[in-house]
mmCIF file of the N, C-alpha and C atoms, coordinates in Angstrom:
data_MODEL
# 
_entry.id   MODEL 
# 
loop_
_atom_site.group_PDB 
_atom_site.id 
_atom_site.type_symbol 
_atom_site.label_atom_id 
_atom_site.label_alt_id 
_atom_site.label_comp_id 
_atom_site.label_asym_id 
_atom_site.label_entity_id 
_atom_site.label_seq_id 
_atom_site.pdbx_PDB_ins_code 
_atom_site.Cartn_x 
_atom_site.Cartn_y 
_atom_site.Cartn_z 
_atom_site.occupancy 
_atom_site.B_iso_or_equiv 
_atom_site.pdbx_formal_charge 
_atom_site.auth_seq_id 
_atom_site.auth_comp_id 
_atom_site.auth_asym_id 
_atom_site.auth_atom_id 
_atom_site.pdbx_PDB_model_num 
ATOM 1   N N  . MET A 1 1  ? -38.768 -81.311 48.141 1.00 0.00 ? 1  MET A N  1 
ATOM 2   C CA . MET A 1 1  ? -39.347 -80.735 46.945 1.00 0.00 ? 1  MET A CA 1 
ATOM 3   C C  . MET A 1 1  ? -39.094 -81.639 45.753 1.00 0.00 ? 1  MET A C  1 
ATOM 4   N N  . LYS A 1 2  ? -40.091 -81.692 44.905 1.00 0.00 ? 2  LYS A N  1 
ATOM 5   C CA . LYS A 1 2  ? -39.926 -82.469 43.681 1.00 0.00 ? 2  LYS A CA 1 
ATOM 6   C C  . LYS A 1 2  ? -39.013 -81.726 42.713 1.00 0.00 ? 2  LYS A C  1 
ATOM 7   N N  . PRO A 1 3  ? -38.251 -82.457 41.917 1.00 0.00 ? 3  PRO A N  1 
ATOM 8   C CA . PRO A 1 3  ? -37.414 -81.774 40.924 1.00 0.00 ? 3  PRO A CA 1 
ATOM 9   C C  . PRO A 1 3  ? -38.253 -81.136 39.823 1.00 0.00 ? 3  PRO A C  1 
ATOM 10  N N  . GLU A 1 4  ? -39.490 -81.671 39.600 1.00 0.00 ? 4  GLU A N  1 
ATOM 11  C CA . GLU A 1 4  ? -40.363 -81.142 38.562 1.00 0.00 ? 4  GLU A CA 1 
ATOM 12  C C  . GLU A 1 4  ? -41.804 -81.167 39.041 1.00 0.00 ? 4  GLU A C  1 
ATOM 13  N N  . TYR A 1 5  ? -42.584 -80.191 38.673 1.00 0.00 ? 5  TYR A N  1 
ATOM 14  C CA . TYR A 1 5  ? -43.988 -80.128 39.031 1.00 0.00 ? 5  TYR A CA 1 
ATOM 15  C C  . TYR A 1 5  ? -44.836 -80.081 37.776 1.00 0.00 ? 5  TYR A C  1 
ATOM 16  N N  . ASP A 1 6  ? -46.004 -80.727 37.818 1.00 0.00 ? 6  ASP A N  1 
ATOM 17  C CA . ASP A 1 6  ? -46.938 -80.716 36.690 1.00 0.00 ? 6  ASP A CA 1 
ATOM 18  C C  . ASP A 1 6  ? -47.937 -79.583 36.906 1.00 0.00 ? 6  ASP A C  1 
ATOM 19  N N  . LEU A 1 7  ? -47.801 -78.522 36.141 1.00 0.00 ? 7  LEU A N  1 
ATOM 20  C CA . LEU A 1 7  ? -48.669 -77.357 36.277 1.00 0.00 ? 7  LEU A CA 1 
ATOM 21  C C  . LEU A 1 7  ? -49.775 -77.321 35.229 1.00 0.00 ? 7  LEU A C  1 
ATOM 22  N N  . THR A 1 8  ? -49.924 -78.394 34.460 1.00 0.00 ? 8  THR A N  1 
ATOM 23  C CA . THR A 1 8  ? -50.919 -78.399 33.388 1.00 0.00 ? 8  THR A CA 1 
ATOM 24  C C  . THR A 1 8  ? -52.345 -78.425 33.925 1.00 0.00 ? 8  THR A C  1 
ATOM 25  N N  . LYS A 1 9  ? -52.551 -78.927 35.130 1.00 0.00 ? 9  LYS A N  1 
ATOM 26  C CA . LYS A 1 9  ? -53.896 -79.010 35.711 1.00 0.00 ? 9  LYS A CA 1 
ATOM 27  C C  . LYS A 1 9  ? -54.243 -77.798 36.567 1.00 0.00 ? 9  LYS A C  1 
ATOM 28  N N  . MET A 1 10 ? -53.333 -76.870 36.638 1.00 0.00 ? 10 MET A N  1 
ATOM 29  C CA . MET A 1 10 ? -53.555 -75.674 37.449 1.00 0.00 ? 10 MET A CA 1 
ATOM 30  C C  . MET A 1 10 ? -54.550 -74.739 36.774 1.00 0.00 ? 10 MET A C  1 
ATOM 31  N N  . LYS A 1 11 ? -55.455 -74.181 37.545 1.00 0.00 ? 11 LYS A N  1 
ATOM 32  C CA . LYS A 1 11 ? -56.424 -73.224 37.012 1.00 0.00 ? 11 LYS A CA 1 
ATOM 33  C C  . LYS A 1 11 ? -55.861 -71.815 37.150 1.00 0.00 ? 11 LYS A C  1 
ATOM 34  N N  . SER A 1 12 ? -56.156 -70.973 36.163 1.00 0.00 ? 12 SER A N  1 
ATOM 35  C CA . SER A 1 12 ? -55.712 -69.580 36.258 1.00 0.00 ? 12 SER A CA 1 
ATOM 36  C C  . SER A 1 12 ? -56.762 -68.773 37.014 1.00 0.00 ? 12 SER A C  1 
ATOM 37  N N  . CYS A 1 13 ? -56.313 -67.714 37.641 1.00 0.00 ? 13 CYS A N  1 
ATOM 38  C CA . CYS A 1 13 ? -57.240 -66.830 38.354 1.00 0.00 ? 13 CYS A CA 1 
ATOM 39  C C  . CYS A 1 13 ? -56.739 -65.396 38.195 1.00 0.00 ? 13 CYS A C  1 
ATOM 40  N N  . PRO A 1 14 ? -57.642 -64.431 38.287 1.00 0.00 ? 14 PRO A N  1 
ATOM 41  C CA . PRO A 1 14 ? -57.215 -63.036 38.146 1.00 0.00 ? 14 PRO A CA 1 
ATOM 42  C C  . PRO A 1 14 ? -56.308 -62.626 39.295 1.00 0.00 ? 14 PRO A C  1 
ATOM 43  N N  . ASN A 1 15 ? -55.427 -61.715 39.005 1.00 0.00 ? 15 ASN A N  1 
ATOM 44  C CA . ASN A 1 15 ? -54.494 -61.215 40.010 1.00 0.00 ? 15 ASN A CA 1 
ATOM 45  C C  . ASN A 1 15 ? -55.265 -60.384 41.033 1.00 0.00 ? 15 ASN A C  1 
ATOM 46  N N  . PRO A 1 16 ? -55.278 -60.780 42.324 1.00 0.00 ? 16 PRO A N  1 
ATOM 47  C CA . PRO A 1 16 ? -56.020 -60.010 43.329 1.00 0.00 ? 16 PRO A CA 1 
ATOM 48  C C  . PRO A 1 16 ? -55.364 -58.666 43.648 1.00 0.00 ? 16 PRO A C  1 
ATOM 49  N N  . TYR A 1 17 ? -54.126 -58.491 43.222 1.00 0.00 ? 17 TYR A N  1 
ATOM 50  C CA . TYR A 1 17 ? -53.406 -57.261 43.507 1.00 0.00 ? 17 TYR A CA 1 
ATOM 51  C C  . TYR A 1 17 ? -53.337 -56.337 42.291 1.00 0.00 ? 17 TYR A C  1 
ATOM 52  N N  . ALA A 1 18 ? -54.110 -56.640 41.256 1.00 0.00 ? 18 ALA A N  1 
ATOM 53  C CA . ALA A 1 18 ? -54.030 -55.887 40.010 1.00 0.00 ? 18 ALA A CA 1 
ATOM 54  C C  . ALA A 1 18 ? -54.267 -54.395 40.205 1.00 0.00 ? 18 ALA A C  1 
ATOM 55  N N  . LYS A 1 19 ? -55.156 -54.018 41.119 1.00 0.00 ? 19 LYS A N  1 
ATOM 56  C CA . LYS A 1 19 ? -55.437 -52.602 41.341 1.00 0.00 ? 19 LYS A CA 1 
ATOM 57  C C  . LYS A 1 19 ? -54.268 -51.888 42.021 1.00 0.00 ? 19 LYS A C  1 
ATOM 58  N N  . LYS A 1 20 ? -53.400 -52.655 42.671 1.00 0.00 ? 20 LYS A N  1 
ATOM 59  C CA . LYS A 1 20 ? -52.277 -52.058 43.382 1.00 0.00 ? 20 LYS A CA 1 
ATOM 60  C C  . LYS A 1 20 ? -51.011 -51.977 42.527 1.00 0.00 ? 20 LYS A C  1 
ATOM 61  N N  . LEU A 1 21 ? -51.092 -52.464 41.289 1.00 0.00 ? 21 LEU A N  1 
ATOM 62  C CA . LEU A 1 21 ? -49.924 -52.429 40.417 1.00 0.00 ? 21 LEU A CA 1 
ATOM 63  C C  . LEU A 1 21 ? -49.603 -50.997 40.020 1.00 0.00 ? 21 LEU A C  1 
ATOM 64  N N  . LYS A 1 22 ? -48.384 -50.774 39.648 1.00 0.00 ? 22 LYS A N  1 
ATOM 65  C CA . LYS A 1 22 ? -47.948 -49.436 39.251 1.00 0.00 ? 22 LYS A CA 1 
ATOM 66  C C  . LYS A 1 22 ? -48.180 -49.230 37.759 1.00 0.00 ? 22 LYS A C  1 
ATOM 67  N N  . GLN A 1 23 ? -48.377 -47.986 37.392 1.00 0.00 ? 23 GLN A N  1 
ATOM 68  C CA . GLN A 1 23 ? -48.513 -47.628 35.992 1.00 0.00 ? 23 GLN A CA 1 
ATOM 69  C C  . GLN A 1 23 ? -47.354 -46.725 35.625 1.00 0.00 ? 23 GLN A C  1 
ATOM 70  N N  . GLN A 1 24 ? -46.676 -47.060 34.551 1.00 0.00 ? 24 GLN A N  1 
ATOM 71  C CA . GLN A 1 24 ? -45.544 -46.263 34.117 1.00 0.00 ? 24 GLN A CA 1 
ATOM 72  C C  . GLN A 1 24 ? -46.034 -45.004 33.415 1.00 0.00 ? 24 GLN A C  1 
ATOM 73  N N  . VAL A 1 25 ? -45.456 -43.864 33.800 1.00 0.00 ? 25 VAL A N  1 
ATOM 74  C CA . VAL A 1 25 ? -45.793 -42.584 33.180 1.00 0.00 ? 25 VAL A CA 1 
ATOM 75  C C  . VAL A 1 25 ? -44.503 -41.830 32.869 1.00 0.00 ? 25 VAL A C  1 
ATOM 76  N N  . ASN A 1 26 ? -44.602 -40.919 31.945 1.00 0.00 ? 26 ASN A N  1 
ATOM 77  C CA . ASN A 1 26 ? -43.481 -40.041 31.619 1.00 0.00 ? 26 ASN A CA 1 
ATOM 78  C C  . ASN A 1 26 ? -43.832 -38.646 32.089 1.00 0.00 ? 26 ASN A C  1 
ATOM 79  N N  . LEU A 1 27 ? -42.992 -38.090 32.925 1.00 0.00 ? 27 LEU A N  1 
ATOM 80  C CA . LEU A 1 27 ? -43.217 -36.743 33.442 1.00 0.00 ? 27 LEU A CA 1 
ATOM 81  C C  . LEU A 1 27 ? -42.034 -35.856 33.080 1.00 0.00 ? 27 LEU A C  1 
ATOM 82  N N  . PRO A 1 28 ? -42.292 -34.718 32.493 1.00 0.00 ? 28 PRO A N  1 
ATOM 83  C CA . PRO A 1 28 ? -41.189 -33.787 32.257 1.00 0.00 ? 28 PRO A CA 1 
ATOM 84  C C  . PRO A 1 28 ? -40.854 -33.070 33.570 1.00 0.00 ? 28 PRO A C  1 
ATOM 85  N N  . LEU A 1 29 ? -39.719 -33.404 34.159 1.00 0.00 ? 29 LEU A N  1 
ATOM 86  C CA . LEU A 1 29 ? -39.291 -32.800 35.421 1.00 0.00 ? 29 LEU A CA 1 
ATOM 87  C C  . LEU A 1 29 ? -38.061 -31.941 35.178 1.00 0.00 ? 29 LEU A C  1 
ATOM 88  N N  . GLU A 1 30 ? -37.956 -30.871 35.948 1.00 0.00 ? 30 GLU A N  1 
ATOM 89  C CA . GLU A 1 30 ? -36.783 -30.015 35.840 1.00 0.00 ? 30 GLU A CA 1 
ATOM 90  C C  . GLU A 1 30 ? -35.554 -30.757 36.352 1.00 0.00 ? 30 GLU A C  1 
ATOM 91  N N  . ILE A 1 31 ? -34.421 -30.449 35.778 1.00 0.00 ? 31 ILE A N  1 
ATOM 92  C CA . ILE A 1 31 ? -33.173 -31.122 36.125 1.00 0.00 ? 31 ILE A CA 1 
ATOM 93  C C  . ILE A 1 31 ? -32.865 -30.982 37.615 1.00 0.00 ? 31 ILE A C  1 
ATOM 94  N N  . GLU A 1 32 ? -33.106 -29.805 38.179 1.00 0.00 ? 32 GLU A N  1 
ATOM 95  C CA . GLU A 1 32 ? -32.806 -29.615 39.601 1.00 0.00 ? 32 GLU A CA 1 
ATOM 96  C C  . GLU A 1 32 ? -33.682 -30.486 40.493 1.00 0.00 ? 32 GLU A C  1 
ATOM 97  N N  . VAL A 1 33 ? -34.899 -30.796 40.053 1.00 0.00 ? 33 VAL A N  1 
ATOM 98  C CA . VAL A 1 33 ? -35.786 -31.679 40.819 1.00 0.00 ? 33 VAL A CA 1 
ATOM 99  C C  . VAL A 1 33 ? -35.221 -33.097 40.798 1.00 0.00 ? 33 VAL A C  1 
ATOM 100 N N  . ILE A 1 34 ? -34.829 -33.562 39.632 1.00 0.00 ? 34 ILE A N  1 
ATOM 101 C CA . ILE A 1 34 ? -34.264 -34.906 39.511 1.00 0.00 ? 34 ILE A CA 1 
ATOM 102 C C  . ILE A 1 34 ? -32.978 -35.013 40.318 1.00 0.00 ? 34 ILE A C  1 
ATOM 103 N N  . GLU A 1 35 ? -32.123 -34.014 40.226 1.00 0.00 ? 35 GLU A N  1 
ATOM 104 C CA . GLU A 1 35 ? -30.859 -34.037 40.972 1.00 0.00 ? 35 GLU A CA 1 
ATOM 105 C C  . GLU A 1 35 ? -31.104 -34.061 42.474 1.00 0.00 ? 35 GLU A C  1 
ATOM 106 N N  . TYR A 1 36 ? -32.099 -33.300 42.934 1.00 0.00 ? 36 TYR A N  1 
ATOM 107 C CA . TYR A 1 36 ? -32.442 -33.281 44.358 1.00 0.00 ? 36 TYR A CA 1 
ATOM 108 C C  . TYR A 1 36 ? -32.848 -34.679 44.824 1.00 0.00 ? 36 TYR A C  1 
ATOM 109 N N  . PHE A 1 37 ? -33.772 -35.311 44.086 1.00 0.00 ? 37 PHE A N  1 
ATOM 110 C CA . PHE A 1 37 ? -34.245 -36.634 44.477 1.00 0.00 ? 37 PHE A CA 1 
ATOM 111 C C  . PHE A 1 37 ? -33.159 -37.694 44.311 1.00 0.00 ? 37 PHE A C  1 
ATOM 112 N N  . GLU A 1 38 ? -32.294 -37.554 43.324 1.00 0.00 ? 38 GLU A N  1 
ATOM 113 C CA . GLU A 1 38 ? -31.180 -38.496 43.173 1.00 0.00 ? 38 GLU A CA 1 
ATOM 114 C C  . GLU A 1 38 ? -30.251 -38.421 44.384 1.00 0.00 ? 38 GLU A C  1 
ATOM 115 N N  . LYS A 1 39 ? -29.966 -37.206 44.844 1.00 0.00 ? 39 LYS A N  1 
ATOM 116 C CA . LYS A 1 39 ? -29.083 -37.028 46.000 1.00 0.00 ? 39 LYS A CA 1 
ATOM 117 C C  . LYS A 1 39 ? -29.709 -37.614 47.258 1.00 0.00 ? 39 LYS A C  1 
ATOM 118 N N  . LYS A 1 40 ? -30.976 -37.297 47.491 1.00 0.00 ? 40 LYS A N  1 
ATOM 119 C CA . LYS A 1 40 ? -31.674 -37.809 48.679 1.00 0.00 ? 40 LYS A CA 1 
ATOM 120 C C  . LYS A 1 40 ? -31.813 -39.326 48.626 1.00 0.00 ? 40 LYS A C  1 
ATOM 121 N N  . ALA A 1 41 ? -32.089 -39.865 47.437 1.00 0.00 ? 41 ALA A N  1 
ATOM 122 C CA . ALA A 1 41 ? -32.248 -41.313 47.283 1.00 0.00 ? 41 ALA A CA 1 
ATOM 123 C C  . ALA A 1 41 ? -30.934 -42.033 47.548 1.00 0.00 ? 41 ALA A C  1 
ATOM 124 N N  . GLN A 1 42 ? -29.831 -41.440 47.100 1.00 0.00 ? 42 GLN A N  1 
ATOM 125 C CA . GLN A 1 42 ? -28.518 -42.035 47.335 1.00 0.00 ? 42 GLN A CA 1 
ATOM 126 C C  . GLN A 1 42 ? -28.227 -42.102 48.836 1.00 0.00 ? 42 GLN A C  1 
ATOM 127 N N  . GLU A 1 43 ? -28.623 -41.066 49.572 1.00 0.00 ? 43 GLU A N  1 
ATOM 128 C CA . GLU A 1 43 ? -28.439 -41.055 51.027 1.00 0.00 ? 43 GLU A CA 1 
ATOM 129 C C  . GLU A 1 43 ? -29.244 -42.168 51.700 1.00 0.00 ? 43 GLU A C  1 
ATOM 130 N N  . LYS A 1 44 ? -30.424 -42.465 51.141 1.00 0.00 ? 44 LYS A N  1 
ATOM 131 C CA . LYS A 1 44 ? -31.315 -43.480 51.723 1.00 0.00 ? 44 LYS A CA 1 
ATOM 132 C C  . LYS A 1 44 ? -31.060 -44.879 51.174 1.00 0.00 ? 44 LYS A C  1 
ATOM 133 N N  . GLY A 1 45 ? -30.276 -44.969 50.098 1.00 0.00 ? 45 GLY A N  1 
ATOM 134 C CA . GLY A 1 45 ? -29.963 -46.271 49.523 1.00 0.00 ? 45 GLY A CA 1 
ATOM 135 C C  . GLY A 1 45 ? -31.085 -46.862 48.678 1.00 0.00 ? 45 GLY A C  1 
ATOM 136 N N  . ILE A 1 46 ? -31.897 -45.995 48.065 1.00 0.00 ? 46 ILE A N  1 
ATOM 137 C CA . ILE A 1 46 ? -32.963 -46.456 47.181 1.00 0.00 ? 46 ILE A CA 1 
ATOM 138 C C  . ILE A 1 46 ? -32.864 -45.684 45.869 1.00 0.00 ? 46 ILE A C  1 
ATOM 139 N N  . SER A 1 47 ? -33.654 -46.080 44.885 1.00 0.00 ? 47 SER A N  1 
ATOM 140 C CA . SER A 1 47 ? -33.622 -45.362 43.611 1.00 0.00 ? 47 SER A CA 1 
ATOM 141 C C  . SER A 1 47 ? -34.408 -44.058 43.738 1.00 0.00 ? 47 SER A C  1 
ATOM 142 N N  . TYR A 1 48 ? -34.068 -43.103 42.901 1.00 0.00 ? 48 TYR A N  1 
ATOM 143 C CA . TYR A 1 48 ? -34.774 -41.830 42.979 1.00 0.00 ? 48 TYR A CA 1 
ATOM 144 C C  . TYR A 1 48 ? -36.227 -41.980 42.530 1.00 0.00 ? 48 TYR A C  1 
ATOM 145 N N  . GLN A 1 49 ? -36.506 -42.953 41.659 1.00 0.00 ? 49 GLN A N  1 
ATOM 146 C CA . GLN A 1 49 ? -37.882 -43.199 41.255 1.00 0.00 ? 49 GLN A CA 1 
ATOM 147 C C  . GLN A 1 49 ? -38.713 -43.686 42.438 1.00 0.00 ? 49 GLN A C  1 
ATOM 148 N N  . GLN A 1 50 ? -38.135 -44.582 43.239 1.00 0.00 ? 50 GLN A N  1 
ATOM 149 C CA . GLN A 1 50 ? -38.821 -45.066 44.437 1.00 0.00 ? 50 GLN A CA 1 
ATOM 150 C C  . GLN A 1 50 ? -39.059 -43.919 45.414 1.00 0.00 ? 50 GLN A C  1 
ATOM 151 N N  . LEU A 1 51 ? -38.069 -43.059 45.565 1.00 0.00 ? 51 LEU A N  1 
ATOM 152 C CA . LEU A 1 51 ? -38.199 -41.940 46.484 1.00 0.00 ? 51 LEU A CA 1 
ATOM 153 C C  . LEU A 1 51 ? -39.290 -40.975 46.035 1.00 0.00 ? 51 LEU A C  1 
ATOM 154 N N  . ILE A 1 52 ? -39.343 -40.671 44.755 1.00 0.00 ? 52 ILE A N  1 
ATOM 155 C CA . ILE A 1 52 ? -40.396 -39.787 44.239 1.00 0.00 ? 52 ILE A CA 1 
ATOM 156 C C  . ILE A 1 52 ? -41.757 -40.433 44.464 1.00 0.00 ? 52 ILE A C  1 
ATOM 157 N N  . ASN A 1 53 ? -41.865 -41.742 44.225 1.00 0.00 ? 53 ASN A N  1 
ATOM 158 C CA . ASN A 1 53 ? -43.120 -42.446 44.448 1.00 0.00 ? 53 ASN A CA 1 
ATOM 159 C C  . ASN A 1 53 ? -43.525 -42.384 45.921 1.00 0.00 ? 53 ASN A C  1 
ATOM 160 N N  . LEU A 1 54 ? -42.576 -42.607 46.828 1.00 0.00 ? 54 LEU A N  1 
ATOM 161 C CA . LEU A 1 54 ? -42.865 -42.535 48.263 1.00 0.00 ? 54 LEU A CA 1 
ATOM 162 C C  . LEU A 1 54 ? -43.323 -41.131 48.663 1.00 0.00 ? 54 LEU A C  1 
ATOM 163 N N  . TYR A 1 55 ? -42.676 -40.123 48.108 1.00 0.00 ? 55 TYR A N  1 
ATOM 164 C CA . TYR A 1 55 ? -43.045 -38.742 48.407 1.00 0.00 ? 55 TYR A CA 1 
ATOM 165 C C  . TYR A 1 55 ? -44.466 -38.445 47.919 1.00 0.00 ? 55 TYR A C  1 
ATOM 166 N N  . LEU A 1 56 ? -44.780 -38.871 46.718 1.00 0.00 ? 56 LEU A N  1 
ATOM 167 C CA . LEU A 1 56 ? -46.114 -38.630 46.179 1.00 0.00 ? 56 LEU A CA 1 
ATOM 168 C C  . LEU A 1 56 ? -47.179 -39.419 46.945 1.00 0.00 ? 56 LEU A C  1 
ATOM 169 N N  . GLN A 1 57 ? -46.846 -40.639 47.376 1.00 0.00 ? 57 GLN A N  1 
ATOM 170 C CA . GLN A 1 57 ? -47.777 -41.408 48.208 1.00 0.00 ? 57 GLN A CA 1 
ATOM 171 C C  . GLN A 1 57 ? -48.056 -40.670 49.509 1.00 0.00 ? 57 GLN A C  1 
ATOM 172 N N  . ASP A 1 58 ? -47.013 -40.084 50.105 1.00 0.00 ? 58 ASP A N  1 
ATOM 173 C CA . ASP A 1 58 ? -47.175 -39.319 51.342 1.00 0.00 ? 58 ASP A CA 1 
ATOM 174 C C  . ASP A 1 58 ? -48.080 -38.109 51.111 1.00 0.00 ? 58 ASP A C  1 
ATOM 175 N N  . CYS A 1 59 ? -47.926 -37.452 49.972 1.00 0.00 ? 59 CYS A N  1 
ATOM 176 C CA . CYS A 1 59 ? -48.782 -36.309 49.636 1.00 0.00 ? 59 CYS A CA 1 
ATOM 177 C C  . CYS A 1 59 ? -50.242 -36.732 49.558 1.00 0.00 ? 59 CYS A C  1 
ATOM 178 N N  . VAL A 1 60 ? -50.482 -37.888 48.951 1.00 0.00 ? 60 VAL A N  1 
ATOM 179 C CA . VAL A 1 60 ? -51.852 -38.383 48.819 1.00 0.00 ? 60 VAL A CA 1 
ATOM 180 C C  . VAL A 1 60 ? -52.435 -38.721 50.187 1.00 0.00 ? 60 VAL A C  1 
ATOM 181 N N  . LYS A 1 61 ? -51.668 -39.452 51.002 1.00 0.00 ? 61 LYS A N  1 
ATOM 182 C CA . LYS A 1 61 ? -52.160 -39.873 52.314 1.00 0.00 ? 61 LYS A CA 1 
ATOM 183 C C  . LYS A 1 61 ? -52.434 -38.695 53.235 1.00 0.00 ? 61 LYS A C  1 
ATOM 184 N N  . SER A 1 62 ? -51.577 -37.699 53.186 1.00 0.00 ? 62 SER A N  1 
ATOM 185 C CA . SER A 1 62 ? -51.745 -36.545 54.075 1.00 0.00 ? 62 SER A CA 1 
ATOM 186 C C  . SER A 1 62 ? -52.609 -35.450 53.450 1.00 0.00 ? 62 SER A C  1 
ATOM 187 N N  . LYS A 1 63 ? -53.083 -35.701 52.218 1.00 0.00 ? 63 LYS A N  1 
ATOM 188 C CA . LYS A 1 63 ? -53.927 -34.741 51.490 1.00 0.00 ? 63 LYS A CA 1 
ATOM 189 C C  . LYS A 1 63 ? -53.275 -33.358 51.441 1.00 0.00 ? 63 LYS A C  1 
ATOM 190 N N  . ARG A 1 64 ? -51.980 -33.367 51.166 1.00 0.00 ? 64 ARG A N  1 
ATOM 191 C CA . ARG A 1 64 ? -51.188 -32.147 51.101 1.00 0.00 ? 64 ARG A CA 1 
ATOM 192 C C  . ARG A 1 64 ? -51.689 -31.255 49.971 1.00 0.00 ? 64 ARG A C  1 
ATOM 193 N N  . GLU A 1 65 ? -51.847 -29.986 50.261 1.00 0.00 ? 65 GLU A N  1 
ATOM 194 C CA . GLU A 1 65 ? -52.273 -29.012 49.283 1.00 0.00 ? 65 GLU A CA 1 
ATOM 195 C C  . GLU A 1 65 ? -51.057 -28.389 48.600 1.00 0.00 ? 65 GLU A C  1 
ATOM 196 N N  . ILE A 1 66 ? -51.225 -27.996 47.365 1.00 0.00 ? 66 ILE A N  1 
ATOM 197 C CA . ILE A 1 66 ? -50.144 -27.382 46.605 1.00 0.00 ? 66 ILE A CA 1 
ATOM 198 C C  . ILE A 1 66 ? -50.032 -25.920 46.972 1.00 0.00 ? 66 ILE A C  1 
ATOM 199 N N  . SER A 1 67 ? -48.811 -25.486 47.214 1.00 0.00 ? 67 SER A N  1 
ATOM 200 C CA . SER A 1 67 ? -48.569 -24.065 47.485 1.00 0.00 ? 67 SER A CA 1 
ATOM 201 C C  . SER A 1 67 ? -47.584 -23.549 46.435 1.00 0.00 ? 67 SER A C  1 
ATOM 202 N N  . PHE A 1 68 ? -47.900 -22.429 45.833 1.00 0.00 ? 68 PHE A N  1 
ATOM 203 C CA . PHE A 1 68 ? -47.059 -21.851 44.790 1.00 0.00 ? 68 PHE A CA 1 
ATOM 204 C C  . PHE A 1 68 ? -46.201 -20.752 45.330 1.00 0.00 ? 68 PHE A C  1 
# 
């Protein structure tokens, strides 16, 4: 590998993964919901935000319906 590379001649291109990027949102969640996901995430060794995202992705993929 070269110690230095000349990137001045490089062309820019749009990010092909731009549609797959995450969007930050603020959700008011009950404390018991956050505590539940924090506990489960700690057991799995991931952040609770990642766990909530994985859970919501699963809901979308399985087209889970909301039950009250």
